[in-house]
Structures are given as C-alpha cells and as structure tokens.
C-alpha positions in Angstrom: 29.9 345.3 83.8 31.8 348.2 85.4 34.5 347.3 87.7 34.2 347.2 91.6 36.6 346.8 94.5 33.9 343.6 95.2 34.4 342.8 91.6 38.3 342.4 92.1 38.0 341.1 95.6 36.1 338.1 94.0 38.4 337.7 90.8 41.6 336.9 93.2 39.6 334.6 95.8 38.7 333.2 92.8 42.4 332.8 91.5 43.4 331.6 95.2 41.4 329.1 95.2 42.2 327.3 92.0 45.9 327.8 92.9 45.1 325.9 96.3 43.3 323.4 94.3 46.0 322.5 91.7 48.3 320.4 94.3 45.2 318.1 95.7 44.1 317.5 92.4 48.0 316.7 91.4 48.3 314.0 94.3 44.5 312.9 93.7 45.5 312.0 89.8 48.4 310.1 91.1 47.0 308.1 94.1 43.6 307.3 91.7 46.3 306.3 88.7 49.4 304.8 90.7 52.6 304.6 89.4 53.8 303.2 86.1 56.4 300.2 85.7 58.8 303.1 84.8 58.7 304.5 88.2 56.8 307.6 87.1 53.4 308.6 87.7 50.5 307.1 84.7 49.4 310.7 84.7 52.5 312.3 83.6 52.3 310.8 80.6 48.5 311.0 80.1 47.6 313.8 77.9 47.2 317.3 78.6 43.5 317.8 79.4 42.2 320.5 76.6 41.9 323.9 77.4 38.7 325.0 78.8 36.3 326.6 76.3 35.2 330.0 77.6 31.6 330.3 77.8 30.0 332.9 75.2 28.4 334.6 77.4 28.3 334.2 81.3 26.9 337.6 82.2 23.2 336.2 79.9 24.0 332.5 81.4 23.9 334.1 84.5 21.0 336.2 84.0 19.0 333.1 83.3 19.7 332.0 85.9 18.5 334.7 88.4 15.5 335.3 86.8 14.0 331.5 87.7 12.1 331.7 90.2 13.5 329.4 93.1 13.6 330.8 96.0 17.7 329.8 96.7 19.6 328.9 94.0 21.0 325.4 93.5 25.0 324.7 93.3 24.1 322.1 90.5 23.2 325.3 88.7 25.9 327.4 89.2 28.5 324.8 89.5 29.1 324.7 85.3 29.9 328.2 85.4 33.0 328.4 87.5 34.6 330.8 89.2 33.9 333.3 86.7 30.5 334.0 87.9 31.7 335.5 90.9 32.6 338.8 89.7 29.2 339.2 87.4 27.5 338.2 90.0 28.7 340.9 92.4 28.3 343.5 89.5 24.8 342.9 89.3 24.2 342.3 93.4 26.0 345.8 93.5 24.2 347.4 90.7 21.2 349.7 92.3 19.7 349.9 88.7 19.1 346.2 88.5 15.8 344.8 89.6 15.8 344.4 93.3 14.5 340.5 92.8 17.5 340.0 90.6 20.2 342.0 92.9 18.7 340.0 96.0 19.1 336.5 94.2 22.4 337.2 92.9 23.5 337.9 97.0 22.3 334.6 97.7 23.9 332.8 94.4 27.4 334.5 95.7 27.5 332.3 98.9 26.8 329.4 96.5 29.4 330.0 93.9 31.7 331.2 96.7 30.9 329.8 99.4 32.7 330.9 103.1 34.6 332.7 101.1 31.4 335.1 100.2 31.2 336.1 103.8 33.7 339.5 103.0 31.9 339.9 99.7 28.1 339.4 101.2 28.8 341.6 104.5 28.9 345.1 102.6 25.3 344.2 101.4 24.3 344.6 104.8 24.3 348.6 104.1 22.4 348.4 100.9 19.8 350.9 100.1 17.6 348.4 99.2 15.7 346.4 101.9 15.3 343.2 99.7 18.7 342.9 99.1 19.7 343.7 102.9 17.7 340.8 103.6 19.1 338.4 101.2 22.5 339.7 102.9 21.1 338.8 106.3 19.9 335.0 105.6 22.7 334.6 103.1 25.5 335.3 106.2 23.1 333.0 108.2 23.4 330.0 105.8 27.1 330.4 105.7 27.0 330.2 109.0 30.3 330.8 111.1 31.4 332.9 114.2 32.1 335.6 112.1 28.8 335.7 110.4 26.9 336.1 113.7 28.5 339.0 114.9 27.7 340.4 111.5 24.5 339.8 112.0 23.9 340.6 115.7 25.6 344.4 115.4 23.8 344.7 112.4 19.9 343.7 114.3 20.0 347.1 116.6 21.2 349.4 114.0 18.8 348.2 111.6 15.5 350.7 110.9 13.5 348.0 108.3 11.3 345.8 110.2 11.4 343.5 106.6 15.4 343.5 107.7 15.2 343.1 111.1 13.0 339.9 110.6 15.5 338.8 107.6 18.4 339.2 110.6 16.7 337.0 113.0 15.9 334.3 110.7 19.8 334.9 109.3 20.7 334.4 113.5 18.6 331.0 113.3 20.6 329.4 111.1 23.3 329.5 113.2 24.4 327.3 115.7 24.0 328.7 119.2 
C-alpha cells in the first residue's frame, strides 16, 4: 500500500488514542487489584504482559472481512485487528483501482475502527469520483453523528449531482438528531 496523507493521519490518531488510554488502563488496573500489604499496587508486582504478536498479514485479513456480504461492518469483527487496520482501510478506501464494493465497505469499516476520530478521515471521501464511495461516506458520516457531520452533509447536498449520493446524504442526515 502506498503511503498517503490519510494513512499517516490515521496512524498518528491510533498512536494518540493508545497514548491517552495508557493512564486510564493503569488506573483501572490499580483500582481492580488494589494496594498490596506492602503499600504498592498489586499490579506493579504482576509480570508484564506478553507483547502482542504481529499479525502475519493484516491486509489479507482486512480484505477477507471486506469481502463479506454484510451491509455494515460489526465492531466485533474489526476489534481483533486493532488500530493498525486503520491505515490499511484508508489505503483501500482511497485507491481508485480497488473494486468499488470493497472501497465502499472500507469506508464504513473506518468508522467502526476509528469511531468519532473517523470524521476527518471519511470527509474527503465525499469528493471521491465513485458514486458508491461518496454514498457510503455520506451514510457513514451520518452514523458517526454530531454537529460537524451534519454541517458537512448539509454543505455537500446542494453540490452533489448524483441522485444516488444525494439520497445517501439525505439518509445520513436522517441518522442525525435534529
């Protein structure tokens, strides 16, 4: 996969998310295990967890998941891949040579993997040359929700020429609270 600005942003978002989670995980461990008799957290004496083993080929696993006929990816399917899936998904979603159904499913999967952090990653796909990718991006933004997603969809609607994409934008807007 070629490196793109979107992939670099996704990688930095993933690192930022992990950095924010570390103090929370440490606190949760302390709260769950409690202090020891010696005045130190029990967790401090626990052996360090084994380093996660790198997946043989994340790209192949992502492609396998994207080939599933499910209309919308489930978080339980994507969770085992972790944040390292995000740059791969962005690369597939942005690749005009990839099959449109695969690109479209990759857009939806980005939202599942990145959560609300997906907004700036999905937004440029509203300008994609593929109607299917633009339509999926519009519905995905609607599912992400929020004021910013509403604003993006409302701004895009009058400029969109494709009826399919206009309908997807309307559907995305219908997901958002008034």
